[in-house]
N, C-alpha and C positions, 0 to 999 in steps of 0.2 A: 445485523450490520448491513447497510445497503451495498457497500462494496467490500467483498471478501475475496481474498486470494487464498484458496485452499492449496496447500503445498502437496502436490502429487509428485512423489519422487520416482522419476523414471530413469535416472542415471544408474547403470548397473552396479558400479562400485559402491556408490552410496547406498543403494538398495541392499547390497550384501552386508554392508556394515550395520545398517539398521536392523536387518533380519537377525544378525548375530546379537545385537543389543537386546532385541525382543526375546530371543531364545535364552539369553542369560537370565531372564526373569528379573532383572534389576530395574530400578526406578528410572524411567526415561525423562522425568520432569527436568532434571538439570540440563540435559541436552536440549529439550524443547524450549526451555526458558532462555537459554543462550541464543538459540536460533531465532526465537521470536523477537528478542531484544535487538539482534542484528538486523532483522528485517525492518524493524521500526526505524533504525538508522538509515537503512537503504531507501525507505520512503522519504525521509528528510533530505537525503542526498538528492533524490529525484526532484524535490521541490526547489532546492538550492540551484540545481542545474537547469531548472525550467524544462524538465523532460530529458530522459536519457534512455537509450542511445539516440532516439529521435527527439529533437527539440519540439516543444509545444508550439502550436500556432500562436503568433503574436496577437495581442488584443486589437480588436477592431477600432478604428478611429471613433466610431459612435460610442463604444464602451468607454474609451478614454475621456471623451467629451462629457458623458453622463457622470463619470466619477469626479471630474473637475467641478461640474455644476453642483453635485451633491455636497462636495467638500466645502465649496464656497458658500452655498446657501445654508447648510445645516452644520457644518463643521465636523460631521461624523458620517460615515467613517472617513478618516483622513485620506487625502488623495494618495494613491499609489499606482504605479504602473506594473506592479507585480501581478503575475498571472495567478488566479485562484486564491488570492490572499488579501482581499479587502478587509475582512475581519480576522483572518488567520485561523478561523474555526476548522476549515478543511485540513489545513496543514497540521494543526495541533492534536486533533482528535483521532489518532490512530491507536489501535490496541491489538494485542494478540491474546489468543486463548487456545487451550488444548481441549478438544472435545473427544469423548469416547464415542467411537462409531461402531464398536462391536467388541466381542470378547477378546481382550488382549490387543485391541487396535485403537490407535489414537490418531487424531488429525490436528495438525497445527493450522489455525486460521489467523490471518492477519487482515484487519479491515478497519473500517470507520463507520460509526453510527450516524455520521453527518448526513442529513437529508440532501438529496440531489447529488451526492457524490457519484452515483452511477451515471447520471446525466453527463457529467464531465468525462468520466472514465470511458464511457461507451460512445460519447458523441451523439446524443439523442436530440430530437426535435421536441420542444416544449411549448406550451401556450405562452404567448406574450402577456405581460401584465396588462390589466384592463386599461390602465392609464395611457398605454401606447396606442395611439389612434391609427398609426400607419401600418402596423403589422398585427397579424393574428397569431403567428408562431415565430419561434426563434430556433435556428439550427445551431446547437452548441458544437464547437469543434471537438473532435476526439482528442483528449489529453490523458494519456495513460498515467494513472496515479501510482500504480504498483505493478511491478513485474519482477521476475527472478532473473537477475543479470549473471553473467559468468562468474563474477567475484562472489556472488551470493552462493552459487553452487559450490565453488571452491571452499568457502567458509563453512558451509553445511558439512562438507566432507571432512574438513579439519575438526569441527566440533564432534562429529560422529566418531572419528578416529580417536580423539582424546578421551571421549567418554568411554568408548569400548576398551581402551587401554586401562582405564580405572576399574571397570567392572569385571573384565576378563584378563587376568594377568597373562603376560606372554608365556607361551608354552603350556597353557592350561588346556 
């Protein structure tokens, strides 16, 4: 996946909960699946908000003009002022997976296989299309596609707590 957010859990309370879950020897997949699905919703929320907590940079007038011209001339993709959503591929193609990274260790990855997602996420300079006679490169503004927000941390803690209560009864 070109853009992958590896969840590295540094919050001490959540870390303690996860360590207890691992120590219990129980299957962590229900927790990881819930958290992965939650993070996909968080990415969608980010697209709907056009960036959060920091709004994405608005589209350049040149970009809007090119989109209008393409829509009028070819009819596809339809004209839109939505950022990073001409075809919707970047918004739709997010997935999560759990990777084993060692004995008894797993890592939740949330990302997209969409080409050039990292260009937008990191804000990189890329070669301009050959048909552009006036520029040799284009600096894409940084538009963070995925991040862990405070509500994501709270939800991860809630999911961990609920899972731990199921696998380790109180007083055990």
